[in-house]
N, C-alpha and C positions, 0 to 999 in steps of 0.2 A: 504494500500500500504506500501511497504517497504520504509523507509526513505532514502534519497540520502546519508546521512552521513554513514549509515550502509553499503550501497552498495559500496560507495567510499572507506570506510575503508577496506572492503573485497578485493577490487581490489588493493589497496595500499599495502596490506600485501604480495603481490607477489604470492598469492595462484592460480590465474588464469593461468599464464604461466606454473607453476609447475604442475597444474592439467592436462593440455593438454599434456605436455611433458610425464608425467607418463602414460597416457591413450591413446596415439595416435593410438595404434593398435586396439582399440575398438571404434573408432570414425567414424561415417558416416556423410557426409556433403551433404546438399541439395543445389543445384545450379540452378539458372535461367540464362541461357547463361553461362557466366563464373563468375557470381557473387554469392558468397556464401550467402545464405539467412537463413540457419538453420543448426542445427547439433543435433545428438543424440549420446550419449556415453553409452555403456553398460559395466558392470563389474559384474562378478559372476552372481547372479540372479536378478540384478537390472538395471533399467534404471537410470544411475548415473547422467545424465544431459541431458536436452533437451532444446534447445533454438531456437527461430525464430526471425529474425530481426523485429522490430516494424512495419516497412513499409510493411511487408509481413504477418502480422497477418490476420487471418480469410480468408485465401486463400487456405486452405487444406494442407498446407505444414506441419504444426504441426501434423495433423492427419496422414499424410503419414509417417512422421518420427516415431511417436508413434507406428503405426501399424508395421513398419519395426522392431523396437526394440522389440516389443511384440512377433512377429513371431520368431525372433532369440532366444529369451529367452524361449518361450514355447516349442521350440524343445528340450530343456534340463531340464526344471523345471516345476513343477505343480503350484507353487506359485511364483509370481514375485513381486518386490518391487520398489518403488521410493520414493523420498522425495522432498518436495517443500517448498518454503517460505510460512508459514502459512497464512500470511497476503496478499499474492498475490491471491486474490479471483478469478481473471480471470484464472490463471493456475489451482488452486484447482478445480474450477467448470469444466474446460476443462477435467481434469482427471476423475472426477466423471461422467461426461457425457459419457465417454468411459469405464465405468464399474469399475473404481478404487474405493476402500473404504479406508477411513482414519482409521488407527489402533492405532496411538499414536502421541503425540506431545512432543517436547523437545526444548531446546535452543541450538543453535550452539555454542559450547564452546569458540571458538576463539573470536567471536564478539557478542554473545548474541542474535542473530536473532532467533525469534520463527520459528520452522520448524514443518512440519507435515509429518509423514511416512504413505505411502499408500501401499495397496496390491491389487493384482488381481489374481484370480484363473483361471487356464486353464479350458475351457469348454470341457467336455468329448465329444469325437466324436463317 
């Protein structure tokens, strides 16, 4: 798991509001009623961010968001990418289950968090 110090440091850096402000045109939000429970952000050929609130894990929301992002990206690209916190085994396993393959690892420069870059190829029809 990612340590709370690393996550809190990332949030405290101001990167989260800046991230969403810069990418709001590429953001889709999943709602139950009027409650936002997850989101997917795409940019270029990648799923740039995907999150589901902890209370709504394992309810198909993440799968629906991932499929939506993949569908939008595969309309334009043969190969799509995403990155995840390397030590977030739940997320990495989720992506692997849905056909993603790890292609490289690196450290996030600002905070030194280990990351994994993953790819998925469009299946020929």
